[in-house]
C-alpha positions, 0 to 999 in steps of 0.5 A: 876883143877890145883891141883899142884898150889892149893896145893902150896897155902897151902905148901908155906903159912907161916901162913894159921892158922887153916885148914880143909880138907874134901874129899875121898880116891883114892880107894873110901873106906874112907871119910876123914877129916883133921884138924890142928892148928898153933900158933904164941903166947906161949899160942897158941903153948902150945897145943896138940890134944888128942883123947876122944873116937870117939871125939878129943879135944885140951888140954894144953901141959903144964897146968902151962903155960896156960894163957887163955883157951878161943878160944884155948881149944875146941873139933874140932871133934865130931860125931852124928849118920851119921854126922861127925863134924869138926871145929876150935872152940867151934861152934862144940858144937853148931852144935852138939846140933842142930843136936841132936834137928834135926836141921841143920849145917847151922841153927847152924852156923847162930847163931854164928859169927867170933871169938872176937880176934880183930884186926884179928877177926879170921874166924870160919871154919866148916865142916860136912860129912853126911856118909849115903848120901855121901855129905859134907859141909864147912862154913866160918864166917868172917869179910870183911877186918877185920872190925868187923861191916861187917860180911859174912857167906859163905856155900859150899855144895858138893853133892858128893865126888870125889875120891882122892880129898879133899876141903881145907879151912883155917882161913887165906890166909897167914901171915900179920898184921892184918891176912888176912882172907881166901878168895874165895872158898875152893880149891882142894888138893890131898888125899891118901889111907893111914891115915899116908900118909895123916897126913904126907903130910899135916904136912909137908906142914905146916911151921915148926915154927908155926905148932902145931897139926894135926889130920886125921879121916878116915871113912870106907864108907861101915862099917862106922868104924872110925880111928883117927890119931894125930900128935903133935909137943909137945911130 
């Protein structure tokens, strides 16, 4: 596993878009979720993350400049019992409601598809941790070559965590017109014991002009206590 090269895939991409990382701290004490948003338009950049108890939501930084809330205002982070959900859109609610009905992450996402924002047709990326079983899953719902008539739904299931390693999935490979959807499997990136070090590391990876907000959630393996740390470009 060449972590340096895979880490650089993210570090040097101008526009990977939104991204999710799930993994475990090097000391094996914490499960970790990282999520960030980026933006190219004024509407997309006019956002912050805000903690809502144990959840996190996106919010307009300047409400007077919010032109279209669809696709940009949602809860990326929710939890239900032992399940910790992280997504890049309102599929968070779909997964949350399915879990409350004793249905699965995969069942929920089978009812959803990529975002209706042609010509990019942004992928929906999602992840979930089962804190009792110490397993996690990632998923991407996307088009094939930005053709809305052709859809692919991919699910990646991890039967255990690896200390100090996270798996990263993003909406795009990089900048482009239209934006090229993420390809391949989620790739490995290093994680750290400190919530601030995780936040600062991934924040620094992202292109300065396009990054908007980032959150890190850490879940204590033994106590299940959660800690959330947020970085917003708009302050």
